[in-house]
N, C-alpha and C positions, 0 to 999 in steps of 0.2 A: 794629830798636830796639825794637817795643811788648814784647820779652819784658824788655832793658834797662830800660825805663821800672817794669813791672814788680815785680823786681826792687830799683830805688832805692827803690819806694814800699816796698816791704816792705822793708828797711834803714830808711826813716825811720821806718816806723810803727815796729818793733822799739824804735829809742830812745822814742819816744814814748810808748810802753808804759811800757817799763822806770822813763822819768820818774813817766810817774804813778803808776800800780803799785807798792806799797811793797815787793813780794814777792816784784817778778822786779828780776832788779841786769841793763846792761851793761859792762865799763868803758867803752866807745869805742865808736871805729865801726868802728877795723878789726876787733875781734870781734865789731859789728852784724855786716857786714861777712860771715863766718865761716859766723854763728852763723843769719842767714840763708840760706844755702847749705847751709848743717846740714840743718834744716828745708825746705826748697822738695826734697833731695834721698828727706829719710825722708817727710813727706809723696807722691812720686809715686814711687817706687820697695815701701815698706818697707807706710802705709796701707793701699796698698788689697787684700793679700795678707794684710796683717788683718782688713781687713772681710770678707774672703769669709770666712776663719777662722772667723771669729764670728759668722757669719752669721744663723743660727740665738739668741743674744744679741740679736741687733738687730734681728731682726723682731719679739723680745718683751717687750721695751721703748718697741718702736715710732721707733727708731732712736735713740734716747736714750744707748746706751751705744758711739755712730759719738765723738758732744763726749769719752770716755771715754778712746778709739782717739786723737785727738787733741793730748788731756787727756801721755795719758802719751812719748807722742811728743815733747812739748811738755820736757817733765820728759827724757827718756833724750837731747834733742838737749843741756838744761843739761848733766848729768851726766859727760858727757867733754869738754868746753867749757869749761877753763879762763877768764873774767874776765863768764862764762852763767852766771846762778844765778836757780835755785827755789827757793824754799823749801817748799814741798810741794804735795800734788794741786792743792789750791782753789787756791793760785796760777796752778797750770801750770793749770788747768783755763780762770779766766778771763782766764788771759794766750791760752792757743790760744781760745779766740774772740773774744773780739779779736785776733789778729792774725789770722780769718777775715773780721770787721767789716770791717778795714782793705785787705786785699786783696783786698774784695768792693766797696771802695770806692776801691780805686786804679782796680780795672779795666774800671769804668764809667767814669771817670773819663778814663781815656787812653783808653775808645775812641772 
């Protein structure tokens, strides 16, 4: 039940972020559900592998490269989903950081 609540909070957060940030667009709620699912899948499966593979760069940049990985995954999700678009790397970075903040607030609020 907690997983479903967190997922719904993420979908809502993605819709709000798309309304606030002009560089990120989500056409409808259905696309937001799919985008949130794809982002969750990428963050659960691909992100840990990328973090391990780029560990030296992440250590040298004091962890800031993890933001780059998150932004690239955000752009990657948008690249193959029709109806979910990101206008560039900087919008992806802002969007991924915003999604992290929304997800953290949602997790704390649900607990």
